[in-house]
N, C-alpha and C positions, 0 to 999 in steps of 0.2 A: 245617958247611959242606958243600954238595953238590958232586959231581963227576960228570963224564960216565961212562957205563957203557962199559967196554972191550969192543970186539968180539972174539969168539972167546976170551973169557977162560976160563982153565982153571977147572973147577969150576962152569961155568954150569949153572943148573937149567933154563933156557929159552932156546931159540935159534930165530930165524927166518932163513931163507936165501932171498934174492931173492923175497920174497912179493909177489905181485900179487893184487888182488881186483877183478873186474869184476862188476857186477850189472846185469841187464837191466831196462829201463824202457820206457814207451811211446815215449819220445824216443830210445831206443837204449841201447847199453851205457854204464854210468857207471863210470868208473875210480876206485874208492874208495881203494885202497892201491897204491902204486907202488914196486916194487923195494925192499922193506924188508928189510934184514938187520940183525939185532939179537941181542945176547947178554946175558942177565941173570944176575947171579951169585946163588948160593944164600945164603939167610939174610940178605938185605939188603932194603931198601925202595926202591922206584923210583916216582917220580911221572911220569905222562904228561900233558903239557900241550899245549894248542893251541886255536885259536879254534873256535867252533861250525862244524860241517861239515868239520872238518879230517881226520876219520877216526879220532879217538882211541878212541871207544867201539867202533867196528868193529874196530880193532886189538886191543882187549881181548877181544872175542868170538872173534877168530881165535886169540889166545893160549890161550883156554880150550877151543878145539875146538868152539865153538858156531857158528862160521861157517867154512866151508871155503874156503881160498884158491883162486883160479883157477890160479895157478902158484906154484911155490916149495915150501919145506918148513918145517914147524913141529915142534919137538921139545921135550918136557918130560921132565926127568929121564932123558934119553937115548932116550926113546921117540918115534920119528917118527910123527906122526899119520897120514901118508899110508899107513902100513902097517896101519891099523886100520879095520875096518868099523864101522858105526854102533853096533852093540851093544858091541863091544870098546872103542870110544872112550868110550861112556857109562860103562862099567865103570871104565875108566882114570881118567876125570874124577871119578867118585864117590870113588875111593880116593886121589887125588892133588891135586885142585884144589877149593878152596872159593871161592864167588862171593858177593859182597855187592853188592846192587843199591840204587840211589838210592831206589826205591819199596818197599823192604823185601821184597816178594813173599812174605809170610807167608800161610799157609792160614787164612782167617778162621774156619773151623769147628773149628779145633784150638787147644788151649791152647798157651801158650808152651813148656811141657815137651814136648808132642806135636810141635810144629813142629821143635824142635831134635832130637828123636829120629828124625825121618823118614829122614835120610840114613844114620843108624846102623842103623836097621832094614833099609833097603834093602841095606846092606852085610853083613847077617846077623849083626850084633853082638848077642850074647846079653845084654849089659849095657846095652842101648841107653838105657833110661830112667835108669839110674844115671849113665851118662856124660853124658846130656843135662842132668841135674840139676847135675853137676859143672861143665858148661860155663856154665850159667846162674849158678851161684855165682861163676864167674870174671869175669862181666860185671856182678856186683852185683845180680842179679835173683832171688835165692833166695826172695824174698817174693812173686814174681809167677808162679810156676810154673803155677798153675791159672787164670790170667787169659787171656782171649782177646785177639787183636790189637786188636779194637775197644774194649777196656777199658784199653789201654795208650797212653801218650803216644807221639809220634813218636820221641823219643829212646829210649824203652824198646823200641819195635818194632825200631829199628835195632840195639839191643844184642842182642835176640833173634836177629836175622838174623846178627849177628857170631858169637854163640854157635853157631848152626847151621853156619856156615861153618867154624869152628875145631874143632867137636866130633869130626869123624872124623880129626883130626890130619893135615891135608893138608900137602904140602910147598910148595904154591903157593896164595896167596890173591890173588884179583882183586877189586878194589873199584871200582865205577863211580859216581863222584860220591857217595860214601857220606854226606856231610854236606849234600848239595844241598837237602834238604827240611827242614833243621833250623835253628833259630836259632843265633846265634854261640856262646852259652854251652853249649848242648846239643851242638852240633857239636864243640866243643873237648873235651868229656867223652868223646864217642863216639870221637873221633880218638885220644885218649890210650889208651882201652881197646884199640883196634885195634892200635896200635903196640906197646903193652906185651905183648899176647898174641903178636904175631908174633915179637917179640924173645925172649920167654921160651920159645917153642916152636920156635925156629929155622926159622921159615917165611919164605919170600920173599913180600913184599907188593908188589903192583903196583897202583897206584891212579891212575885217571883223575880229574883235577880241574881246575876253572877257577881255583882259589884258589892264588895264588902263595905265600902264607904257609904254607898246608897242604903244598904240594909241597916247600917249603923245609925241611920237617921230615924229608923222605926222605933217604936216603943219596945218591941221584942223581936226576937229572931227564932225561927224554927229551922233546924238543919235536917236535911234528908239525904240518905245515902242508900243505894241499892233497894229503894222502895220502903225503907224503914226510917222512922224518926230517930235521929241520933241524940238530939237534946230533947228530953221529954217535954211535951207541951204543957 
C-alpha cells in the first residue's frame, strides 16, 4: 500500500524548497513548475504521476540537476545544487545520481559492457570493466556483454541502461517512464529488476510513470498537475 511522502522528513535524501521553473518561448515565459516543496526519504521508492504536460518529467530533470530552477533550492544528500558550478554539479551527479531514460540512451558504437563501464571510467574507477560485468550479471545479461545496442531487444537495452545507472552505486536513481517503450511482459520484468536492485542496494528510486499499477508498486506516490503538487509530499 502506498502513502504520501512526508514533507521535511528526517533522513530525506532529496528535498525541494519553493521551486519554480520558468522557460522562455516565442509566446513569452512558460511557468512549468510552481512553488514545489518536496522531501523524499532515503532507501524508498517514489512514483511521480500526472497527465501529459503536467511537469513531471521536468520535475525529474530538476531533481537530477539537469534543469536549473528559476527560484528555490534543490538538495540531494544534503548538497544544495545552488552552491555548485556546472563542473561540480556534473561530478556530484556522476557520483550520487543514476538516470534511466525511456529511450535507453545507449551509445550505439559501444558494446553493452562498454556502455555500462562509461560512468565508472569517468569516475576514475580502476575496476571499471569488472564492475560493469558485475552490473550486467545483476540484470541477467552476462551473456550479452559483447553485443551492441542494435543487437539487443528493447527489454535488453533497458536492462543495460539500468545496469549503467546502478553500476556506480548511486544513492538516488531517477527513472523517466522506464517501461514506456516496452510491451507489458517485458516491462514487468524490467520493473522487477529495477525495484530489486534499488532495494538490495539501499538506493532511493524516483520514477515518472503514467502507469497507475506501476506507480502502485512504489512505497509512495506524488501527483503533479499544471506544475503543482496535488498530493502534498
